[in-house]
VEXTIRO-299639 format. One record per residue (C-alpha): residue in one letter; residue number from 1; x, y, z. Coordinates in steps of 0.1 Angstrom, whole numbers. Example, Ala and Ser with C-alpha at 12.3 -4.5 7.8 and 13.67 -1.06 7.14 Angstrom:
   code   pos       u       v       w
      A     1     123     -45      78
      S     2     137     -11      71
END
This chain:
   code   pos       u       v       w
      M     1     729     909     914
      D     2     714     925     883
      N     3     696     958     882
      S     4     661     945     881
      T     5     665     928     915
      Q     6     681     956     935
      I     7     659     971     962
      G     8     643    1003     950
      N     9     651     994     914
      S    10     628     965     907
      D    11     603     968     879
      S    12     573     969     902
      T    13     590     995     923
      L    14     597    1017     893
      I    15     561    1013     881
      Q    16     547    1021     915
      Q    17     570    1051     918
      Y    18     559    1064     884
      L    19     522    1059     892
      E    20     526    1077     925
      T    21     548    1106     912
      G    22     542    1108     874
      N    23     580    1112     871
      N    24     590    1100     836
      R    25     625    1091     849
      F    26     610    1058     862
      L    27     596    1050     827
      A    28     630    1059     812
      M    29     647    1034     835
      L    30     622    1006     824
      Y    31     627    1016     787
      E    32     665    1014     790
      R    33     662     981     808
      Y    34     641     964     781
      K    35     645     983     748
      Q    36     671     959     733
      R    37     651     928     742
      I    38     619     942     728
      F    39     637     954     697
      G    40     652     919     693
      R    41     617     903     697
      C    42     602     926     671
      M    43     631     922     647
      K    44     628     884     649
      M    45     591     886     639
      V    46     591     913     613
      R    47     626     910     599
      N    48     629     947     590
      V    49     650     971     611
      E    50     628    1002     606
      E    51     596     984     613
      A    52     611     967     644
      K    53     622    1001     657
      D    54     587    1015     651
      L    55     571     985     668
      T    56     595     988     697
      S    57     585    1024     702
      E    58     548    1015     698
      T    59     552     987     724
      F    60     565    1011     750
      M    61     539    1037     742
      R    62     512    1012     746
      A    63     526     997     778
      F    64     533    1030     794
      G    65     498    1042     785
      H    66     483    1012     803
      L    67     506    1009     833
      S    68     477    1016     856
      D    69     461     983     843
      F    70     493     963     851
      D    71     493     940     881
      I    72     526     949     898
      T    73     526     915     916
      R    74     534     899     883
      P    75     566     901     862
      F    76     568     931     839
      Y    77     588     917     810
      P    78     564     889     800
      W    79     535     915     799
      L    80     557     939     779
      S    81     568     911     756
      R    82     531     900     750
      I    83     523     936     739
      A    84     552     936     715
      T    85     542     902     701
      N    86     506     913     696
      L    87     517     945     679
      C    88     540     925     656
      I    89     512     900     648
      D    90     488     928     640
      H    91     515     945     618
      L    92     521     913     599
      R    93     484     907     594
      K    94     480     942     580
      Q    95     508     936     556
      S    96     493     902     546
      R    97     459     918     541
      Q    98     475     945     520
      R    99     493     920     498
      F   100     461     900     494
      E   101     442     932     484
      Q   102     470     942     460
      L   103     469     907     445
      G   104     431     910     441
      E   105     435     945     426
      H   106     462     933     403
      H   107     441     903     393
      A   108     411     925     387
      R   109     431     950     366
      T   110     444     921     345
      Q   111     409     907     341
      V   112     395     940     331
      E   113     422     944     304
      Q   114     419     909     291
      E   115     381     902     293
      D   116     351     919     278
      N   117     320     928     299
      E   118     305     893     295
      D   119     336     877     310
      Q   120     336     903     338
      E   121     300     895     346
      R   122     308     858     347
      L   123     337     864     371
      A   124     315     886     394
      H   125     288     859     393
      K   126     314     833     402
      I   127     328     854     431
      L   128     293     859     444
      N   129     284     822     441
      A   130     317     813     458
      I   131     309     837     487
      Q   132     273     824     489
      K   133     286     788     492
      L   134     306     796     523
      K   135     291     785     556
      Q   136     271     813     571
      P   137     296     823     599
      Q   138     325     820     574
      R   139     307     841     549
      R   140     299     868     574
      C   141     334     870     589
      F   142     350     867     554
      C   143     329     896     540
      L   144     334     918     571
      F   145     372     913     569
      Y   146     378     915     531
      I   147     350     937     519
      H   148     344     960     549
      H   149     380     959     561
      L   150     372     953     597
      S   151     397     940     622
      Y   152     393     906     639
      K   153     384     925     672
      E   154     358     946     654
      I   155     343     915     638
      S   156     343     897     671
      K   157     323     926     687
      I   158     298     927     658
      T   159     292     889     656
      G   160     295     880     692
      L   161     321     853     682
      T   162     354     850     701
      Y   163     386     863     685
      D   164     398     828     678
      Q   165     365     818     662
      V   166     366     849     639
      R   167     402     841     629
      S   168     392     805     622
      H   169     362     814     601
      I   170     382     839     581
      Q   171     411     814     574
      N   172     387     786     566
      G   173     365     808     545
      R   174     395     821     525
      R   175     407     785     519
      R   176     372     774     508
      F   177     368     806     486
      R   178     400     798     468
      I   179     389     762     461
      L   180     355     774     449
      M   181     371     800     426
      E   182     394     774     410
      E   183     365     751     402
      K   184     353     753     366
END
């Protein structure tokens, strides 16, 4: 019989005991029980030891901060694993956005060095035209994400669109923007 199924030592019992007493010893037991599995999950997604360690810590801090929201009739590990997965996805998105911005900044620096003011004005006009040719929801989500640097959740709140709709509009808008920028 493994630790998690022993009477008095189940995940839900540990959570309930922590919520009743506030004794961090119960959290430490949960942490010890799942830290390797969560680290492995994070490592698999981000493929960087230091980032995986940070994300593992963040996962437990987030989970322990929201234990009162957890339904103790449900299994703990899938909930904890979902938190880790979401944190890793957000982390990878931020990295991707930073790379996209760095690429844009690098491209802009190169353009500034190689083109005179007239060429810069043409490029700015082309960018504006490309953005204007995006469908309205794509344009709005695209601009809020890349120009105003808002998260998908923030955009969802502002626009009233679902998270998945925002993600779809940004991805499709980015794809369409690239195509429009490559046109002569």
